[in-house]
Every structure is written in structure tokens, then in C-alpha cells.
C-alpha positions in Angstrom: 120.8 90.3 151.5 123.9 91.7 150.0 124.2 88.6 147.8 120.5 89.0 146.7 121.1 92.7 146.0 124.1 91.8 143.8 122.1 89.3 141.8 119.4 91.9 141.3 122.0 94.4 140.2 123.5 92.0 137.7 120.1 91.0 136.4 119.2 94.7 135.9 122.5 95.4 134.1 122.0 92.3 131.8 118.4 93.5 131.1 119.6 97.0 130.2 122.2 95.4 127.8 119.4 93.4 126.1 117.3 96.5 125.7 120.2 98.5 124.3 121.1 95.8 121.8 117.5 95.5 120.7 117.2 99.2 120.2 120.4 99.5 118.3 122.2 101.5 121.0 124.8 98.9 121.7 125.9 98.5 118.0 126.4 101.8 116.3 127.3 102.1 112.6 126.6 98.4 111.6 127.8 99.2 108.1 130.9 101.2 109.0 133.3 101.5 106.1 131.1 99.4 103.8 130.8 100.8 100.2 127.2 100.7 98.8 125.8 101.3 95.4 122.1 102.2 95.2 120.4 102.5 91.8 117.5 104.9 91.2 118.3 106.5 94.6 117.6 110.2 94.2 113.9 110.0 95.3 111.4 107.9 97.1 112.4 104.4 98.4 115.8 104.5 96.8 116.7 107.8 98.4 115.4 106.6 101.8 117.6 103.5 101.5 120.7 105.5 100.5 120.2 107.8 103.5 119.8 104.9 105.9 122.8 103.0 104.7 124.9 106.2 105.0 123.4 106.8 108.5 124.5 103.3 109.4 128.1 104.1 108.4 128.4 103.1 104.7 130.0 105.2 102.0 127.1 105.4 99.5 127.1 106.1 95.8 123.7 107.2 94.6 122.6 107.2 91.0 119.9 108.3 88.7 119.3 109.0 85.0 119.4 112.7 85.4 122.4 114.7 86.6 120.3 117.4 88.3 118.6 114.7 90.4 121.9 113.2 91.4 123.3 116.6 92.4 120.2 117.4 94.5 120.3 114.1 96.3 124.1 114.3 97.0 123.8 117.9 98.3 121.0 117.0 100.6 122.7 113.9 102.1 126.1 115.6 102.3 124.3 118.4 104.1 123.3 115.9 106.7 126.9 115.0 107.3 126.7 111.7 105.4 129.3 110.1 103.2 127.5 110.2 99.9 128.6 110.8 96.3 126.8 110.2 93.1 126.9 109.6 89.4 124.5 109.4 86.5 123.5 105.8 85.7 120.8 104.5 83.4 120.9 100.9 84.3 119.9 99.8 80.9 123.1 101.2 79.4 126.3 99.2 79.8 128.6 102.2 79.9 126.5 103.7 82.7 126.7 100.5 84.8 130.4 100.4 84.3 130.8 104.1 85.3 128.8 103.4 88.5 131.1 100.6 89.5 134.3 102.5 88.5 133.1 105.5 90.5 132.7 103.4 93.7 136.0 101.6 93.3 138.0 104.7 92.5 136.6 106.7 95.4 136.4 104.0 98.0 138.5 101.1 96.9 135.8 98.5 96.4 132.2 97.5 96.7 130.4 95.7 99.5 126.7 96.3 98.8 124.5 96.6 95.8 120.9 97.7 96.2 119.2 97.3 92.9 116.2 99.6 93.1 115.9 100.8 89.5 112.8 99.5 87.7 110.0 100.7 85.4 106.3 100.1 85.2 105.3 101.5 81.8 101.8 100.0 81.7 98.7 99.7 83.8 95.8 97.7 82.5 94.7 94.4 81.1 97.5 92.0 80.6 96.2 91.2 77.1 96.7 94.8 76.0 100.5 94.8 76.8 102.5 95.4 73.6 105.8 93.7 72.7 107.6 97.0 73.1 106.3 97.3 76.7 107.4 93.7 77.5 110.9 94.5 76.0 111.2 97.5 78.3 110.1 95.7 81.4 112.4 92.7 80.8 115.4 94.9 79.8 115.3 97.1 82.9 113.7 95.1 85.6 115.3 91.7 84.8 118.3 91.9 82.4 119.8 95.2 83.8 119.5 93.9 87.3 121.3 90.7 86.4 124.0 92.6 84.6 124.4 95.1 87.4 124.9 92.2 89.8 127.4 90.6 87.4 129.4 93.8 87.3 129.7 94.2 91.1 130.3 90.5 92.2 134.0 90.5 91.1 134.6 93.6 93.3 132.8 92.0 96.2 134.9 88.8 95.9 138.0 90.8 96.2 136.8 92.0 99.7 135.6 88.6 100.8 132.0 88.8 100.0 129.1 91.3 99.9 125.3 91.8 99.8 122.9 92.2 96.9 119.4 93.4 97.7 116.9 93.6 94.9 113.9 95.9 95.5 110.6 94.8 93.8 107.0 95.7 94.0 104.2 94.1 96.1 102.5 93.9 92.8 104.5 90.7 92.2 102.1 89.1 94.6 99.0 91.2 94.5 98.0 93.2 91.4 97.3 96.8 92.5 95.1 99.2 90.5 96.2 102.8 90.0 95.5 104.4 93.4 96.2 108.1 92.8 92.5 108.9 93.3 91.4 109.0 97.0 88.6 106.4 96.5 90.9 103.7 95.2 93.5 104.5 97.8 90.9 104.0 100.6 89.8 100.6 99.0 93.4 99.4 99.0 93.9 100.4 102.7 90.9 98.2 103.6 92.6 95.0 102.4 95.8 95.8 104.4 96.4 94.7 108.0 98.0 98.1 108.7 95.4 100.5 107.3 97.7 103.0 105.6 100.0 103.4 102.7 103.7 102.9 103.7 106.4 105.5 103.7 109.8 105.2 101.9 111.6 105.3 105.2 109.8 102.2 106.4 111.5 100.2 103.6 115.0 101.4 104.5 115.7 99.7 107.8 115.2 96.2 106.5 117.6 96.8 103.7 120.3 98.1 106.0 119.7 95.0 108.2 120.1 92.6 105.2 123.4 94.3 104.3 124.8 94.0 107.8 126.6 91.2 109.6 123.4 90.5 111.6 122.0 89.0 108.4 125.1 87.0 107.5 123.2 83.7 107.4 120.3 85.0 105.4 120.4 84.5 101.6 117.9 84.0 98.8 115.0 85.2 100.8 112.0 87.4 99.9 111.2 89.9 102.7 107.9 91.6 102.2 107.4 95.2 103.6 103.8 95.6 102.7 101.7 96.6 105.7 99.9 93.2 105.7 99.0 93.3 102.0 98.3 89.7 100.7 101.8 88.6 99.7 101.8 84.9 98.9 101.4 83.3 95.5 
């Protein structure tokens, strides 16, 4: 009986360890002392990602095109006791991209994580009505600037033995979504989703933190959809 009791105790202890690990209790601060850059991170999804990375132990540099937005985001997150600084960065400008990298390196000694969240969507409507100017803006910011931002941080990551780059995109890449600001359209979109509601910024943040952690060390080149069951296959 004593032996059986010991086995049960050990089993119970092991089960509690599994539960703690699955709930995150066993591994606190999975991004401790990592340095993260998050573009377009003073509002919405970018802000939620910056907050989560900092909550998980990273030193985060937020950025936005407007100084007042940077100041507001930094003040909010520092007020929560998080290690967050910020600088103005229009990702379409080479000097701004350079300043973002220099800021992180000068403050924290290097870069481990880039979350490329900055993007524009200047047009809704028929594809045949898109002008050359609109195409230029989309390609400059959403494609070229993302590639150049990645190019700027990789040398700093290599100095530290590697790093993580996460590029945030829209579910619209798989499933064209009409303007849904009016309630009727919003309800029609919910109907085609497995989870019958629009997602919240915080619900996009956890997966980014995971992808930047050692738990995702063998994941690369993948597309992870956080879309509430919206059709997401080409």
C-alpha cells in the first residue's frame, strides 16, 4: 500500500508538472533579455504584440510614423512596468529604418527579434480600378520595406547567434474581405467564420511571442493563420 501510494503521489506530481508547463507556469519570461523591434506598434495588433513580447521578458523598441503616438505607447507600456522604448520610424524611409536599428543596438546591445507589422491598404474595390500609384505604394511598403528592414537587422542577429523574423500580414491574402465597418457586412463576415466573432488584437500576440521563443526553434518559413476559422487556403 505504501508503494502504491508513492506511485500515485509521483504520478500526481508529474501530472501537475505537465499542467504547469502547458499553462506557462513552469517557464516564465520565455523571451528574457531578448531585444525586439516591432514596426507600426503604437496601436492595434502591433501594440498588442509589443506588449506581449515585453510581458514575456523582451526589451521592446516600438515605432510609428508619428512621435506623439510613440510617446503615448511608450508611456502606457512603461507604466505597466515593461521594458519598452520607442522611436519614430516610417519603414518606407531608409534613414528611419536605420534609426530604428541603431536605437535598439545602442540601448540594448543588439537585436534578436523583428516583428514586421507595418503595412498599408490604400484601396478597396475592383482590382481593375487599382492605379499604378496605388500599386507602387503597396509594393514599396508591404514588400520592399519589409525586405529591407529584414536585411537591416540580420547582421545584428548574426552577431548574437541568430534571431527571429515574424512578418504580419492580412487574412485578405487568402480571402478577399469587403469593407465591414457597417454592422450588416460585419455580421455577414462572421457567418463564414468557424468562430462567429471578429478577433481582438491580443489574440494575435501570443502566437508571435511563441514563434520568437526557443519553443519554436525548429519552425521556419511557415504561415500561421490566426483567423477564427476564416477560409485560409489558396
